[in-house]
C-alpha positions as CSV (number, residue, x, y, z in Angstrom):
1,M,16.4,13.7,2.3
2,K,15.7,17.2,1.1
3,S,12.7,19.0,2.6
4,V,11.0,22.2,1.3
5,S,9.8,24.9,3.8
6,L,6.3,26.4,3.3
7,E,4.2,28.9,5.2
8,H,1.9,27.2,7.7
9,E,-1.2,28.5,6.0
10,M,-0.1,27.3,2.6
11,L,0.8,23.8,3.8
12,S,-2.6,23.5,5.6
13,L,-4.4,24.5,2.4
14,V,-2.7,22.1,0.1
15,S,-2.8,19.2,2.5
16,K,-6.5,18.8,1.8
17,Y,-5.6,17.4,-1.7
18,S,-4.8,13.8,-2.3
19,D,-3.5,14.0,-5.9
20,W,-1.8,16.5,-8.2
21,R,-1.1,16.8,-11.9
22,I,1.8,19.2,-12.7
23,Y,2.5,20.4,-16.3
24,P,5.8,22.3,-16.4
25,N,5.2,23.5,-20.0
26,D,1.7,24.8,-19.4
27,V,0.8,25.7,-15.8
28,S,-2.8,26.3,-16.7
29,R,-3.3,22.6,-17.1
30,C,-2.2,21.8,-13.5
31,S,-4.9,20.5,-11.2
32,A,-5.5,19.1,-7.8
33,L,-8.0,16.4,-6.5
34,P,-9.6,16.9,-3.0
35,S,-8.7,14.0,-0.6
36,P,-11.6,11.6,0.0
37,R,-10.8,11.9,3.7
38,N,-11.4,15.6,3.7
39,F,-14.3,15.7,1.2
40,D,-17.7,16.3,2.7
41,G,-19.9,16.0,-0.4
42,N,-21.0,13.1,-2.5
43,E,-18.1,11.1,-3.9
44,H,-19.4,11.6,-7.5
45,D,-18.9,15.4,-6.9
46,R,-15.3,15.0,-6.0
47,N,-13.6,16.4,-9.1
48,W,-10.3,17.8,-10.1
49,V,-9.9,21.5,-9.3
50,L,-8.3,23.2,-12.3
51,F,-5.5,25.7,-11.8
52,E,-7.6,28.7,-12.6
53,S,-10.0,27.7,-9.7
54,L,-7.3,27.3,-7.1
55,K,-6.7,29.9,-4.4
56,E,-3.8,32.2,-4.9
57,M,-1.8,30.6,-2.2
58,E,-2.5,27.2,-3.8
59,K,-1.3,28.5,-7.1
60,S,1.9,29.6,-5.5
61,F,2.3,26.1,-4.1
62,V,1.9,24.6,-7.6
63,Q,4.9,26.7,-8.8
64,I,7.0,25.6,-5.8
65,F,6.0,22.0,-6.3
66,M,6.7,22.2,-10.1
67,N,10.1,23.7,-9.6
68,E,11.0,21.0,-7.1
69,C,9.9,18.2,-9.5
70,V,11.7,19.7,-12.5
71,S,14.9,20.2,-10.5
72,R,15.0,16.4,-9.6
73,N,15.5,15.5,-13.2
74,E,14.6,11.9,-12.5
75,D,12.9,9.3,-14.7
76,R,11.7,7.1,-11.8
77,G,9.4,7.9,-8.9
78,F,10.6,10.1,-6.0
79,E,9.2,11.8,-2.9
80,V,8.9,15.5,-2.2
81,N,8.7,16.5,1.5
82,F,7.3,19.8,2.7
83,F,7.3,21.2,6.2
84,S,6.3,24.4,8.1
85,A,7.6,26.2,11.1
86,A,4.6,24.8,13.0
87,A,6.0,21.3,12.5
88,D,3.4,20.4,10.0
89,K,4.5,17.9,7.3
90,L,3.4,16.9,3.8
91,K,4.8,14.1,1.7
92,I,4.0,13.7,-2.0
93,R,4.9,10.7,-4.0
94,V,5.7,11.8,-7.6
95,E,5.8,9.7,-10.8
96,P,7.3,11.5,-13.9
97,F,5.4,11.0,-17.2
98,G,7.4,12.9,-19.8
99,D,5.5,16.2,-20.1
100,Y,3.8,16.0,-16.6
101,F,4.2,14.8,-13.1
102,A,1.6,12.8,-11.1
103,G,1.7,13.4,-7.4
104,R,0.0,11.4,-4.7
105,F,-0.2,12.3,-1.0
106,I,1.4,9.7,1.4
107,Y,1.6,9.8,5.2
108,S,4.8,11.3,6.7
109,D,4.2,9.5,10.0
110,P,3.2,5.9,10.8
111,K,-0.5,5.3,11.1
112,N,-2.0,3.1,13.8
113,L,-4.7,0.6,13.2
114,D,-7.3,2.4,15.3
115,E,-6.9,5.6,13.3
116,L,-8.2,4.0,10.1
117,D,-11.7,3.9,8.8
118,G,-13.3,0.5,8.1
119,V,-11.4,-1.5,10.8
120,T,-14.1,-3.6,12.4
121,S,-13.5,-6.2,15.1
122,E,-13.7,-8.9,12.4
123,V,-10.9,-7.1,10.4
124,R,-8.8,-6.7,13.5
125,D,-9.2,-10.4,14.5
126,F,-8.3,-11.4,10.9
127,I,-5.0,-9.5,10.6
128,M,-4.0,-10.1,14.3
129,S,-4.4,-13.9,14.2
130,T,-1.8,-15.8,16.2
131,S,-1.9,-18.4,13.5
132,L,0.2,-16.1,11.3
133,S,2.9,-16.0,14.0
134,I,2.9,-19.8,14.3
135,K,2.5,-21.0,10.7
136,G,3.0,-17.9,8.6
137,G,1.0,-17.3,5.5
138,L,0.3,-14.8,2.7
139,V,-2.2,-12.0,3.3
140,L,-3.4,-10.0,0.3
141,M,-4.9,-6.5,0.6
142,A,-7.0,-6.1,-2.6
143,G,-8.9,-3.3,-4.1
144,N,-8.9,-0.5,-6.7
145,A,-6.4,2.4,-6.5
146,G,-7.0,4.9,-3.7
147,T,-9.0,2.5,-1.4
148,G,-6.5,2.5,1.4
149,K,-4.8,-0.9,0.8
150,S,-1.2,0.2,1.4
151,V,-2.0,2.4,4.4
152,F,-3.9,-0.5,6.0
153,A,-1.1,-3.0,5.3
154,H,1.5,-0.8,7.0
155,A,-0.8,0.0,10.0
156,A,-1.6,-3.7,10.3
157,M,2.0,-4.8,10.4
158,R,2.8,-2.0,12.8
159,H,0.0,-3.3,15.1
160,R,1.4,-6.8,15.0
161,L,4.9,-5.5,15.9
162,L,3.5,-3.5,18.8
163,Q,1.6,-6.6,20.2
164,Y,3.9,-9.5,19.2
165,G,7.3,-8.0,18.5
166,G,9.5,-9.3,15.7
167,H,11.5,-8.2,12.7
168,L,9.8,-6.7,9.7
169,V,11.3,-5.9,6.3
170,V,9.3,-3.4,4.1
171,A,10.1,-3.9,0.5
172,G,8.8,-1.4,-2.0
173,D,9.5,0.1,-5.4
174,P,10.1,2.5,-3.7
175,P,8.9,2.1,-0.1
176,E,6.2,4.6,0.8
177,Q,4.3,4.6,4.1
178,P,6.4,4.6,7.3
179,V,6.0,1.9,9.9
180,G,8.6,2.6,12.6
181,D,8.1,5.0,15.5
182,N,9.0,8.6,14.5
183,G,9.9,7.2,11.0
184,L,12.8,5.2,12.5
185,N,13.5,1.5,12.8
186,R,12.0,0.7,16.2
187,V,8.3,-0.2,16.9
188,G,7.4,-0.2,20.6
189,K,9.8,-2.3,22.7
190,N,10.2,-5.5,20.7
191,G,9.6,-4.6,17.1
192,Y,12.2,-3.7,14.5
193,V,11.8,-2.5,10.8
194,D,14.2,-2.6,7.9
195,V,13.2,-0.7,4.7
196,V,14.4,-1.8,1.3
197,D,14.0,0.0,-2.1
198,I,13.7,-3.3,-4.0
199,G,13.3,-1.6,-7.3
200,R,17.0,-0.5,-7.2
201,I,18.4,-4.0,-6.6
202,G,15.9,-6.2,-8.6
203,F,12.9,-8.1,-7.3
204,S,14.0,-11.7,-7.2
205,A,17.6,-10.9,-6.2
206,G,16.3,-8.4,-3.6
207,L,13.9,-10.9,-2.0
208,A,16.7,-13.5,-1.8
209,K,18.9,-10.9,0.0
210,I,16.0,-10.0,2.4
211,M,15.5,-13.7,3.3
212,R,19.2,-14.0,4.2
213,S,19.1,-10.8,6.3
214,Y,16.5,-11.9,8.9
215,P,18.1,-12.2,12.4
216,A,18.1,-15.7,14.0
217,G,15.3,-16.6,16.4
218,K,13.0,-13.6,15.8
219,K,9.5,-13.6,14.4
220,S,10.0,-12.5,10.8
221,Y,7.6,-10.5,8.6
222,L,7.7,-9.3,5.1
223,L,5.6,-6.4,3.8
224,F,5.8,-6.2,0.0
225,N,4.2,-3.0,-1.3
226,E,2.5,-4.3,-4.4
227,I,2.4,-7.5,-6.5
228,R,2.8,-6.4,-10.1
229,M,4.3,-9.2,-12.0
230,D,4.7,-13.0,-12.3
231,S,8.2,-13.2,-10.8
232,N,7.5,-11.6,-7.4
233,A,4.0,-13.2,-7.2
234,F,5.6,-16.7,-7.2
235,D,8.4,-15.6,-4.9
236,L,5.9,-14.3,-2.3
237,V,3.9,-17.5,-2.4
238,N,7.1,-19.5,-1.9
239,I,8.2,-17.3,1.0
240,A,4.8,-17.8,2.7
241,L,5.1,-21.6,2.2
242,N,8.4,-21.4,4.1
243,G,6.6,-20.2,7.2
244,Q,7.0,-16.4,6.8
245,T,4.2,-14.0,7.4
246,V,3.8,-12.0,4.2
247,F,1.6,-9.0,3.6
248,S,1.2,-7.5,0.1
249,T,-1.2,-5.3,-1.8
250,I,-2.7,-6.2,-5.2
251,H,-5.1,-4.4,-7.5
252,A,-8.3,-6.2,-8.0
253,S,-12.1,-5.5,-7.9
254,T,-13.0,-8.6,-5.8
255,A,-11.3,-11.2,-3.6
256,D,-11.9,-13.8,-6.3
257,A,-10.3,-11.5,-9.0
258,A,-7.2,-11.1,-6.7
259,L,-6.9,-14.9,-6.4
260,D,-7.3,-15.3,-10.2
261,R,-4.6,-12.7,-10.8
262,L,-2.2,-14.4,-8.3
263,V,-2.8,-17.8,-10.0
264,S,-2.2,-16.4,-13.5
265,W,1.0,-14.6,-12.5
266,C,2.4,-17.8,-10.9
267,I,1.5,-19.8,-14.0
268,R,3.5,-17.4,-16.1
269,S,6.6,-18.4,-14.1
270,G,6.4,-21.7,-15.9
271,L,4.7,-23.8,-13.2
272,D,1.9,-26.3,-13.7
273,I,-1.5,-24.9,-12.8
274,D,-2.4,-27.7,-10.4
275,L,0.9,-27.2,-8.6
276,V,0.3,-23.5,-8.4
277,R,-3.2,-23.9,-7.0
278,N,-1.9,-26.4,-4.4
279,M,0.8,-24.0,-3.3
280,I,-1.6,-21.0,-3.1
281,A,-4.1,-23.1,-1.1
282,Q,-1.4,-24.0,1.4
283,S,0.2,-20.5,1.7
284,L,-2.8,-18.1,1.4
285,F,-4.1,-17.0,4.8
286,G,-6.7,-14.7,3.4
287,I,-7.6,-11.5,1.5
288,T,-8.9,-8.2,2.8
289,M,-11.1,-6.4,0.2
290,H,-10.9,-2.6,0.3
291,K,-13.6,-0.4,-1.1
292,Y,-14.5,3.3,-1.1
293,E,-18.3,3.7,-1.2
294,M,-20.5,6.8,-0.6
295,G,-17.6,8.7,1.0
296,N,-16.6,5.8,3.4
297,F,-13.7,3.4,3.4
298,K,-14.8,-0.2,3.9
299,I,-12.8,-3.4,4.5
300,F,-14.1,-6.9,4.1
301,P,-12.0,-9.8,5.5
302,N,-12.0,-13.1,3.5
303,I,-10.3,-15.9,5.4
304,C,-9.1,-19.1,3.8
305,N,-10.8,-22.0,5.6
306,E,-10.6,-25.6,4.7
307,E,-13.6,-25.3,2.3
308,T,-12.0,-22.4,0.6
309,R,-8.6,-24.2,0.2
310,K,-10.4,-27.2,-1.3
311,K,-12.1,-24.9,-3.9
312,I,-8.8,-23.3,-4.7
313,R,-7.2,-26.7,-5.3
314,E,-10.1,-27.7,-7.5
315,G,-10.1,-24.5,-9.5
316,S,-13.6,-23.4,-8.5
317,M,-14.6,-20.1,-10.1
318,F,-15.8,-18.5,-6.8
319,P,-13.8,-19.9,-3.8
320,F,-14.6,-16.9,-1.6
321,Q,-18.1,-16.0,-0.3
322,S,-19.1,-12.6,-1.3
323,S,-18.2,-10.1,1.4
324,A,-20.6,-7.4,0.1
325,P,-23.9,-7.4,-1.8
326,L,-23.6,-7.0,-5.6
327,K,-25.0,-3.8,-6.9
328,F,-26.4,-3.4,-10.4
């Protein structure tokens, strides 16, 4: 994979931004958004920095980044990797949108669970449950965009591999955050990772291939980057019912909304709603709710107990207890 060399000072400056908007036909419209992890002020004051307000070295980076995006000539997402002589690295995930490119910072190296904000002892106990190794189950990481769902999902799976070992397949469209040590396939002594760009081979066919690729007699895990449609929603529920441990992210504002979205997508696959609710009640281990509030990342675990499963089967409107007070 091609990498672009930058001066150390330039890379350090631009690494403080989480998002970029690049307009090849009008450089004055380009802008950058400070990362919430590096922003000291009130979150409501975290605004886009327009090109004219960027430092000269940051403006030079915009031109380098723009040239790299244009030279790719791709209509699907891609990554641009930067590095400096000081061994610093910066990876930006890019989505082309006709006349502009949207860039989002992603980690170049695997993140460990204890490096993340919001990981309480309750959250750790939730995602490290031995029940997931024995019975399997579906774990959803829900939240709005930019709340750390994907980073948490990858770090959580990495932590499980370090402690329990096993074989993980990361399926994404395309894959983003690394899990393996040094970006490779091994995790500790007993963990192994395969990475699949499932968008290139098709979701349903790709998941079928993945299920046939697991080695015999090893704990198997699946990390699916994001549930986006009815077909892969039902596939993931079915895989979890078969005893696999499945982690996936989903966009939703509450745990209940994530559940409603999962149900609606499965129904669109042509299944009876009562059957869908029963399958989800059996397969869903729980949902972590991710929020970014007042400059802090917060995670709220919502585990599926017997009462919750009963409510899911009955179609109750609010099967999960609120994990945070409502604000009006």
